[in-house]
Chimera marker file (.cmm) of the C-alpha trace (Angstrom):
<marker_set name="trace">
<marker id="1" x="24.046" y="-11.469" z="40.602" r="1" g="1" b="0" radius="0.5"/>
<marker id="2" x="25.588" y="-11.326" z="37.146" r="1" g="1" b="0" radius="0.5"/>
<marker id="3" x="24.703" y="-8.399" z="34.920" r="1" g="1" b="0" radius="0.5"/>
<marker id="4" x="23.623" y="-9.238" z="31.377" r="1" g="1" b="0" radius="0.5"/>
<marker id="5" x="25.714" y="-7.639" z="28.710" r="1" g="1" b="0" radius="0.5"/>
<marker id="6" x="23.656" y="-5.524" z="26.338" r="1" g="1" b="0" radius="0.5"/>
<marker id="7" x="23.825" y="-6.465" z="22.671" r="1" g="1" b="0" radius="0.5"/>
<marker id="8" x="25.375" y="-3.860" z="20.480" r="1" g="1" b="0" radius="0.5"/>
<marker id="9" x="25.269" y="-3.327" z="16.761" r="1" g="1" b="0" radius="0.5"/>
<marker id="10" x="28.522" y="-2.355" z="15.088" r="1" g="1" b="0" radius="0.5"/>
<marker id="11" x="26.540" y="-0.179" z="12.706" r="1" g="1" b="0" radius="0.5"/>
<marker id="12" x="23.390" y="1.258" z="14.365" r="1" g="1" b="0" radius="0.5"/>
<marker id="13" x="21.825" y="1.769" z="10.923" r="1" g="1" b="0" radius="0.5"/>
<marker id="14" x="22.207" y="-1.957" z="10.181" r="1" g="1" b="0" radius="0.5"/>
<marker id="15" x="20.943" y="-3.223" z="13.544" r="1" g="1" b="0" radius="0.5"/>
<marker id="16" x="18.944" y="-6.419" z="12.851" r="1" g="1" b="0" radius="0.5"/>
<marker id="17" x="15.982" y="-5.153" z="14.886" r="1" g="1" b="0" radius="0.5"/>
<marker id="18" x="16.013" y="-1.838" z="13.008" r="1" g="1" b="0" radius="0.5"/>
<marker id="19" x="16.084" y="-3.739" z="9.716" r="1" g="1" b="0" radius="0.5"/>
<marker id="20" x="13.111" y="-5.881" z="10.786" r="1" g="1" b="0" radius="0.5"/>
<marker id="21" x="11.134" y="-2.874" z="12.029" r="1" g="1" b="0" radius="0.5"/>
<marker id="22" x="11.834" y="-1.094" z="8.752" r="1" g="1" b="0" radius="0.5"/>
<marker id="23" x="10.497" y="-4.076" z="6.802" r="1" g="1" b="0" radius="0.5"/>
<marker id="24" x="7.231" y="-4.604" z="8.704" r="1" g="1" b="0" radius="0.5"/>
<marker id="25" x="7.056" y="-1.664" z="11.098" r="1" g="1" b="0" radius="0.5"/>
<marker id="26" x="4.819" y="1.336" z="11.003" r="1" g="1" b="0" radius="0.5"/>
<marker id="27" x="1.108" y="1.592" z="11.437" r="1" g="1" b="0" radius="0.5"/>
<marker id="28" x="-0.047" y="-0.486" z="8.461" r="1" g="1" b="0" radius="0.5"/>
<marker id="29" x="2.553" y="-2.962" z="7.161" r="1" g="1" b="0" radius="0.5"/>
<marker id="30" x="2.098" y="-5.488" z="9.944" r="1" g="1" b="0" radius="0.5"/>
<marker id="31" x="-1.680" y="-5.295" z="9.624" r="1" g="1" b="0" radius="0.5"/>
<marker id="32" x="-1.547" y="-5.740" z="5.844" r="1" g="1" b="0" radius="0.5"/>
<marker id="33" x="0.811" y="-8.677" z="6.313" r="1" g="1" b="0" radius="0.5"/>
<marker id="34" x="-1.453" y="-10.203" z="8.987" r="1" g="1" b="0" radius="0.5"/>
<marker id="35" x="-4.434" y="-10.159" z="6.606" r="1" g="1" b="0" radius="0.5"/>
<marker id="36" x="-2.397" y="-11.753" z="3.823" r="1" g="1" b="0" radius="0.5"/>
<marker id="37" x="-1.487" y="-14.695" z="6.086" r="1" g="1" b="0" radius="0.5"/>
<marker id="38" x="-4.938" y="-16.180" z="5.454" r="1" g="1" b="0" radius="0.5"/>
<marker id="39" x="-4.444" y="-16.007" z="1.683" r="1" g="1" b="0" radius="0.5"/>
<marker id="40" x="-4.307" y="-13.677" z="-1.311" r="1" g="1" b="0" radius="0.5"/>
<marker id="41" x="-6.349" y="-10.467" z="-1.216" r="1" g="1" b="0" radius="0.5"/>
<marker id="42" x="-7.324" y="-7.916" z="-3.777" r="1" g="1" b="0" radius="0.5"/>
<marker id="43" x="-6.724" y="-4.212" z="-3.183" r="1" g="1" b="0" radius="0.5"/>
<marker id="44" x="-10.367" y="-3.414" z="-2.409" r="1" g="1" b="0" radius="0.5"/>
<marker id="45" x="-10.620" y="-6.385" z="-0.032" r="1" g="1" b="0" radius="0.5"/>
<marker id="46" x="-7.766" y="-4.887" z="1.968" r="1" g="1" b="0" radius="0.5"/>
<marker id="47" x="-9.516" y="-1.498" z="1.932" r="1" g="1" b="0" radius="0.5"/>
<marker id="48" x="-12.689" y="-3.087" z="3.328" r="1" g="1" b="0" radius="0.5"/>
<marker id="49" x="-10.762" y="-4.934" z="6.049" r="1" g="1" b="0" radius="0.5"/>
<marker id="50" x="-8.912" y="-1.727" z="7.010" r="1" g="1" b="0" radius="0.5"/>
<marker id="51" x="-11.375" y="1.138" z="6.485" r="1" g="1" b="0" radius="0.5"/>
<marker id="52" x="-9.128" y="3.699" z="8.220" r="1" g="1" b="0" radius="0.5"/>
<marker id="53" x="-6.287" y="3.399" z="5.700" r="1" g="1" b="0" radius="0.5"/>
<marker id="54" x="-6.343" y="5.753" z="2.738" r="1" g="1" b="0" radius="0.5"/>
<marker id="55" x="-6.011" y="4.458" z="-0.802" r="1" g="1" b="0" radius="0.5"/>
<marker id="56" x="-2.730" y="6.327" z="-1.218" r="1" g="1" b="0" radius="0.5"/>
<marker id="57" x="-1.182" y="4.924" z="1.975" r="1" g="1" b="0" radius="0.5"/>
<marker id="58" x="-2.310" y="1.382" z="1.159" r="1" g="1" b="0" radius="0.5"/>
<marker id="59" x="-0.771" y="1.690" z="-2.305" r="1" g="1" b="0" radius="0.5"/>
<marker id="60" x="2.519" y="2.986" z="-0.865" r="1" g="1" b="0" radius="0.5"/>
<marker id="61" x="2.693" y="0.294" z="1.826" r="1" g="1" b="0" radius="0.5"/>
<marker id="62" x="1.939" y="-2.482" z="-0.674" r="1" g="1" b="0" radius="0.5"/>
<marker id="63" x="4.659" y="-1.153" z="-2.996" r="1" g="1" b="0" radius="0.5"/>
<marker id="64" x="7.195" y="-1.119" z="-0.144" r="1" g="1" b="0" radius="0.5"/>
<marker id="65" x="6.281" y="-4.662" z="0.919" r="1" g="1" b="0" radius="0.5"/>
<marker id="66" x="6.586" y="-5.782" z="-2.708" r="1" g="1" b="0" radius="0.5"/>
<marker id="67" x="9.909" y="-3.968" z="-3.156" r="1" g="1" b="0" radius="0.5"/>
<marker id="68" x="11.250" y="-5.691" z="-0.028" r="1" g="1" b="0" radius="0.5"/>
<marker id="69" x="10.259" y="-9.122" z="-1.387" r="1" g="1" b="0" radius="0.5"/>
<marker id="70" x="7.648" y="-9.771" z="1.299" r="1" g="1" b="0" radius="0.5"/>
<marker id="71" x="4.561" y="-9.819" z="-0.926" r="1" g="1" b="0" radius="0.5"/>
<marker id="72" x="3.759" y="-10.647" z="-4.549" r="1" g="1" b="0" radius="0.5"/>
<marker id="73" x="1.599" y="-8.537" z="-6.809" r="1" g="1" b="0" radius="0.5"/>
<marker id="74" x="-0.133" y="-10.572" z="-9.491" r="1" g="1" b="0" radius="0.5"/>
<marker id="75" x="-1.942" y="-8.828" z="-12.336" r="1" g="1" b="0" radius="0.5"/>
<marker id="76" x="-4.652" y="-10.741" z="-14.167" r="1" g="1" b="0" radius="0.5"/>
<marker id="77" x="-5.134" y="-9.509" z="-17.717" r="1" g="1" b="0" radius="0.5"/>
<marker id="78" x="-8.899" y="-9.291" z="-17.826" r="1" g="1" b="0" radius="0.5"/>
<marker id="79" x="-11.554" y="-6.631" z="-17.953" r="1" g="1" b="0" radius="0.5"/>
<marker id="80" x="-11.888" y="-5.091" z="-15.412" r="1" g="1" b="0" radius="0.5"/>
<marker id="81" x="-8.241" y="-5.570" z="-14.422" r="1" g="1" b="0" radius="0.5"/>
<marker id="82" x="-7.698" y="-7.727" z="-11.344" r="1" g="1" b="0" radius="0.5"/>
<marker id="83" x="-4.675" y="-7.388" z="-9.046" r="1" g="1" b="0" radius="0.5"/>
<marker id="84" x="-4.051" y="-9.770" z="-6.192" r="1" g="1" b="0" radius="0.5"/>
<marker id="85" x="-1.520" y="-9.578" z="-3.351" r="1" g="1" b="0" radius="0.5"/>
<marker id="86" x="-0.043" y="-12.600" z="-1.573" r="1" g="1" b="0" radius="0.5"/>
<marker id="87" x="2.942" y="-13.516" z="0.575" r="1" g="1" b="0" radius="0.5"/>
<marker id="88" x="6.189" y="-14.547" z="-1.064" r="1" g="1" b="0" radius="0.5"/>
<marker id="89" x="8.081" y="-17.546" z="0.303" r="1" g="1" b="0" radius="0.5"/>
<marker id="90" x="10.348" y="-15.020" z="2.029" r="1" g="1" b="0" radius="0.5"/>
<marker id="91" x="7.254" y="-13.287" z="3.446" r="1" g="1" b="0" radius="0.5"/>
<marker id="92" x="6.040" y="-16.635" z="4.782" r="1" g="1" b="0" radius="0.5"/>
<marker id="93" x="9.060" y="-16.644" z="7.119" r="1" g="1" b="0" radius="0.5"/>
<marker id="94" x="7.502" y="-13.694" z="8.976" r="1" g="1" b="0" radius="0.5"/>
<marker id="95" x="4.332" y="-15.629" z="9.902" r="1" g="1" b="0" radius="0.5"/>
<marker id="96" x="5.600" y="-16.839" z="13.309" r="1" g="1" b="0" radius="0.5"/>
<marker id="97" x="6.690" y="-13.316" z="14.244" r="1" g="1" b="0" radius="0.5"/>
<marker id="98" x="3.376" y="-11.714" z="13.269" r="1" g="1" b="0" radius="0.5"/>
<marker id="99" x="1.409" y="-14.500" z="14.971" r="1" g="1" b="0" radius="0.5"/>
<marker id="100" x="3.430" y="-13.908" z="18.155" r="1" g="1" b="0" radius="0.5"/>
<marker id="101" x="2.638" y="-10.192" z="17.855" r="1" g="1" b="0" radius="0.5"/>
<marker id="102" x="-1.073" y="-11.095" z="17.538" r="1" g="1" b="0" radius="0.5"/>
<marker id="103" x="-0.900" y="-13.300" z="20.636" r="1" g="1" b="0" radius="0.5"/>
<marker id="104" x="0.957" y="-10.632" z="22.588" r="1" g="1" b="0" radius="0.5"/>
<marker id="105" x="-1.609" y="-8.042" z="21.466" r="1" g="1" b="0" radius="0.5"/>
<marker id="106" x="-4.456" y="-10.244" z="22.722" r="1" g="1" b="0" radius="0.5"/>
<marker id="107" x="-2.714" y="-10.668" z="26.092" r="1" g="1" b="0" radius="0.5"/>
<marker id="108" x="-1.882" y="-6.977" z="26.320" r="1" g="1" b="0" radius="0.5"/>
<marker id="109" x="-5.453" y="-5.963" z="25.483" r="1" g="1" b="0" radius="0.5"/>
<marker id="110" x="-6.859" y="-8.304" z="28.163" r="1" g="1" b="0" radius="0.5"/>
<marker id="111" x="-4.401" y="-6.934" z="30.728" r="1" g="1" b="0" radius="0.5"/>
<marker id="112" x="-5.111" y="-3.374" z="29.681" r="1" g="1" b="0" radius="0.5"/>
<marker id="113" x="-8.848" y="-3.817" z="30.234" r="1" g="1" b="0" radius="0.5"/>
<marker id="114" x="-8.364" y="-5.440" z="33.625" r="1" g="1" b="0" radius="0.5"/>
<marker id="115" x="-5.831" y="-2.760" z="34.659" r="1" g="1" b="0" radius="0.5"/>
<marker id="116" x="-8.259" y="-0.022" z="33.615" r="1" g="1" b="0" radius="0.5"/>
<marker id="117" x="-11.031" y="-1.701" z="35.607" r="1" g="1" b="0" radius="0.5"/>
<marker id="118" x="-8.812" y="-1.748" z="38.714" r="1" g="1" b="0" radius="0.5"/>
<marker id="119" x="-7.833" y="1.882" z="38.120" r="1" g="1" b="0" radius="0.5"/>
<marker id="120" x="-11.493" y="2.945" z="37.707" r="1" g="1" b="0" radius="0.5"/>
<marker id="121" x="-12.409" y="1.166" z="40.982" r="1" g="1" b="0" radius="0.5"/>
<marker id="122" x="-9.729" y="3.119" z="42.869" r="1" g="1" b="0" radius="0.5"/>
<marker id="123" x="-11.127" y="6.489" z="41.815" r="1" g="1" b="0" radius="0.5"/>
<link id1="1" id2="2" r="1" g="1" b="0" radius="0.2"/>
<link id1="2" id2="3" r="1" g="1" b="0" radius="0.2"/>
<link id1="3" id2="4" r="1" g="1" b="0" radius="0.2"/>
<link id1="4" id2="5" r="1" g="1" b="0" radius="0.2"/>
<link id1="5" id2="6" r="1" g="1" b="0" radius="0.2"/>
<link id1="6" id2="7" r="1" g="1" b="0" radius="0.2"/>
<link id1="7" id2="8" r="1" g="1" b="0" radius="0.2"/>
<link id1="8" id2="9" r="1" g="1" b="0" radius="0.2"/>
<link id1="9" id2="10" r="1" g="1" b="0" radius="0.2"/>
<link id1="10" id2="11" r="1" g="1" b="0" radius="0.2"/>
<link id1="11" id2="12" r="1" g="1" b="0" radius="0.2"/>
<link id1="12" id2="13" r="1" g="1" b="0" radius="0.2"/>
<link id1="13" id2="14" r="1" g="1" b="0" radius="0.2"/>
<link id1="14" id2="15" r="1" g="1" b="0" radius="0.2"/>
<link id1="15" id2="16" r="1" g="1" b="0" radius="0.2"/>
<link id1="16" id2="17" r="1" g="1" b="0" radius="0.2"/>
<link id1="17" id2="18" r="1" g="1" b="0" radius="0.2"/>
<link id1="18" id2="19" r="1" g="1" b="0" radius="0.2"/>
<link id1="19" id2="20" r="1" g="1" b="0" radius="0.2"/>
<link id1="20" id2="21" r="1" g="1" b="0" radius="0.2"/>
<link id1="21" id2="22" r="1" g="1" b="0" radius="0.2"/>
<link id1="22" id2="23" r="1" g="1" b="0" radius="0.2"/>
<link id1="23" id2="24" r="1" g="1" b="0" radius="0.2"/>
<link id1="24" id2="25" r="1" g="1" b="0" radius="0.2"/>
<link id1="25" id2="26" r="1" g="1" b="0" radius="0.2"/>
<link id1="26" id2="27" r="1" g="1" b="0" radius="0.2"/>
<link id1="27" id2="28" r="1" g="1" b="0" radius="0.2"/>
<link id1="28" id2="29" r="1" g="1" b="0" radius="0.2"/>
<link id1="29" id2="30" r="1" g="1" b="0" radius="0.2"/>
<link id1="30" id2="31" r="1" g="1" b="0" radius="0.2"/>
<link id1="31" id2="32" r="1" g="1" b="0" radius="0.2"/>
<link id1="32" id2="33" r="1" g="1" b="0" radius="0.2"/>
<link id1="33" id2="34" r="1" g="1" b="0" radius="0.2"/>
<link id1="34" id2="35" r="1" g="1" b="0" radius="0.2"/>
<link id1="35" id2="36" r="1" g="1" b="0" radius="0.2"/>
<link id1="36" id2="37" r="1" g="1" b="0" radius="0.2"/>
<link id1="37" id2="38" r="1" g="1" b="0" radius="0.2"/>
<link id1="38" id2="39" r="1" g="1" b="0" radius="0.2"/>
<link id1="39" id2="40" r="1" g="1" b="0" radius="0.2"/>
<link id1="40" id2="41" r="1" g="1" b="0" radius="0.2"/>
<link id1="41" id2="42" r="1" g="1" b="0" radius="0.2"/>
<link id1="42" id2="43" r="1" g="1" b="0" radius="0.2"/>
<link id1="43" id2="44" r="1" g="1" b="0" radius="0.2"/>
<link id1="44" id2="45" r="1" g="1" b="0" radius="0.2"/>
<link id1="45" id2="46" r="1" g="1" b="0" radius="0.2"/>
<link id1="46" id2="47" r="1" g="1" b="0" radius="0.2"/>
<link id1="47" id2="48" r="1" g="1" b="0" radius="0.2"/>
<link id1="48" id2="49" r="1" g="1" b="0" radius="0.2"/>
<link id1="49" id2="50" r="1" g="1" b="0" radius="0.2"/>
<link id1="50" id2="51" r="1" g="1" b="0" radius="0.2"/>
<link id1="51" id2="52" r="1" g="1" b="0" radius="0.2"/>
<link id1="52" id2="53" r="1" g="1" b="0" radius="0.2"/>
<link id1="53" id2="54" r="1" g="1" b="0" radius="0.2"/>
<link id1="54" id2="55" r="1" g="1" b="0" radius="0.2"/>
<link id1="55" id2="56" r="1" g="1" b="0" radius="0.2"/>
<link id1="56" id2="57" r="1" g="1" b="0" radius="0.2"/>
<link id1="57" id2="58" r="1" g="1" b="0" radius="0.2"/>
<link id1="58" id2="59" r="1" g="1" b="0" radius="0.2"/>
<link id1="59" id2="60" r="1" g="1" b="0" radius="0.2"/>
<link id1="60" id2="61" r="1" g="1" b="0" radius="0.2"/>
<link id1="61" id2="62" r="1" g="1" b="0" radius="0.2"/>
<link id1="62" id2="63" r="1" g="1" b="0" radius="0.2"/>
<link id1="63" id2="64" r="1" g="1" b="0" radius="0.2"/>
<link id1="64" id2="65" r="1" g="1" b="0" radius="0.2"/>
<link id1="65" id2="66" r="1" g="1" b="0" radius="0.2"/>
<link id1="66" id2="67" r="1" g="1" b="0" radius="0.2"/>
<link id1="67" id2="68" r="1" g="1" b="0" radius="0.2"/>
<link id1="68" id2="69" r="1" g="1" b="0" radius="0.2"/>
<link id1="69" id2="70" r="1" g="1" b="0" radius="0.2"/>
<link id1="70" id2="71" r="1" g="1" b="0" radius="0.2"/>
<link id1="71" id2="72" r="1" g="1" b="0" radius="0.2"/>
<link id1="72" id2="73" r="1" g="1" b="0" radius="0.2"/>
<link id1="73" id2="74" r="1" g="1" b="0" radius="0.2"/>
<link id1="74" id2="75" r="1" g="1" b="0" radius="0.2"/>
<link id1="75" id2="76" r="1" g="1" b="0" radius="0.2"/>
<link id1="76" id2="77" r="1" g="1" b="0" radius="0.2"/>
<link id1="77" id2="78" r="1" g="1" b="0" radius="0.2"/>
<link id1="78" id2="79" r="1" g="1" b="0" radius="0.2"/>
<link id1="79" id2="80" r="1" g="1" b="0" radius="0.2"/>
<link id1="80" id2="81" r="1" g="1" b="0" radius="0.2"/>
<link id1="81" id2="82" r="1" g="1" b="0" radius="0.2"/>
<link id1="82" id2="83" r="1" g="1" b="0" radius="0.2"/>
<link id1="83" id2="84" r="1" g="1" b="0" radius="0.2"/>
<link id1="84" id2="85" r="1" g="1" b="0" radius="0.2"/>
<link id1="85" id2="86" r="1" g="1" b="0" radius="0.2"/>
<link id1="86" id2="87" r="1" g="1" b="0" radius="0.2"/>
<link id1="87" id2="88" r="1" g="1" b="0" radius="0.2"/>
<link id1="88" id2="89" r="1" g="1" b="0" radius="0.2"/>
<link id1="89" id2="90" r="1" g="1" b="0" radius="0.2"/>
<link id1="90" id2="91" r="1" g="1" b="0" radius="0.2"/>
<link id1="91" id2="92" r="1" g="1" b="0" radius="0.2"/>
<link id1="92" id2="93" r="1" g="1" b="0" radius="0.2"/>
<link id1="93" id2="94" r="1" g="1" b="0" radius="0.2"/>
<link id1="94" id2="95" r="1" g="1" b="0" radius="0.2"/>
<link id1="95" id2="96" r="1" g="1" b="0" radius="0.2"/>
<link id1="96" id2="97" r="1" g="1" b="0" radius="0.2"/>
<link id1="97" id2="98" r="1" g="1" b="0" radius="0.2"/>
<link id1="98" id2="99" r="1" g="1" b="0" radius="0.2"/>
<link id1="99" id2="100" r="1" g="1" b="0" radius="0.2"/>
<link id1="100" id2="101" r="1" g="1" b="0" radius="0.2"/>
<link id1="101" id2="102" r="1" g="1" b="0" radius="0.2"/>
<link id1="102" id2="103" r="1" g="1" b="0" radius="0.2"/>
<link id1="103" id2="104" r="1" g="1" b="0" radius="0.2"/>
<link id1="104" id2="105" r="1" g="1" b="0" radius="0.2"/>
<link id1="105" id2="106" r="1" g="1" b="0" radius="0.2"/>
<link id1="106" id2="107" r="1" g="1" b="0" radius="0.2"/>
<link id1="107" id2="108" r="1" g="1" b="0" radius="0.2"/>
<link id1="108" id2="109" r="1" g="1" b="0" radius="0.2"/>
<link id1="109" id2="110" r="1" g="1" b="0" radius="0.2"/>
<link id1="110" id2="111" r="1" g="1" b="0" radius="0.2"/>
<link id1="111" id2="112" r="1" g="1" b="0" radius="0.2"/>
<link id1="112" id2="113" r="1" g="1" b="0" radius="0.2"/>
<link id1="113" id2="114" r="1" g="1" b="0" radius="0.2"/>
<link id1="114" id2="115" r="1" g="1" b="0" radius="0.2"/>
<link id1="115" id2="116" r="1" g="1" b="0" radius="0.2"/>
<link id1="116" id2="117" r="1" g="1" b="0" radius="0.2"/>
<link id1="117" id2="118" r="1" g="1" b="0" radius="0.2"/>
<link id1="118" id2="119" r="1" g="1" b="0" radius="0.2"/>
<link id1="119" id2="120" r="1" g="1" b="0" radius="0.2"/>
<link id1="120" id2="121" r="1" g="1" b="0" radius="0.2"/>
<link id1="121" id2="122" r="1" g="1" b="0" radius="0.2"/>
<link id1="122" id2="123" r="1" g="1" b="0" radius="0.2"/>
</marker_set>
């Protein structure tokens, strides 16, 4: 049996996976991104969808996603001011990855519940 050679990064700080995780990793970025897949959202819409995120953290995460070119922030000059967030064309390239994460999460959750049921029966 042939052993697979492990991939190595010449510069561990520039590892492609580390770069990707930095862009959409963490507790909230992927979730924010996932909700923007269905279309633009205003700040308070995102707060309603994700009630556990604080206003400060949401603001910081949105700024980072905007800085990284993943989302757009559009300000409408009206009273009261309206700000809307949407995916950039670069951000659109992440859709397949986030959708695969969603699918994997569904599968994992189903397996987790069935594994817990089996575990509970053994006790």
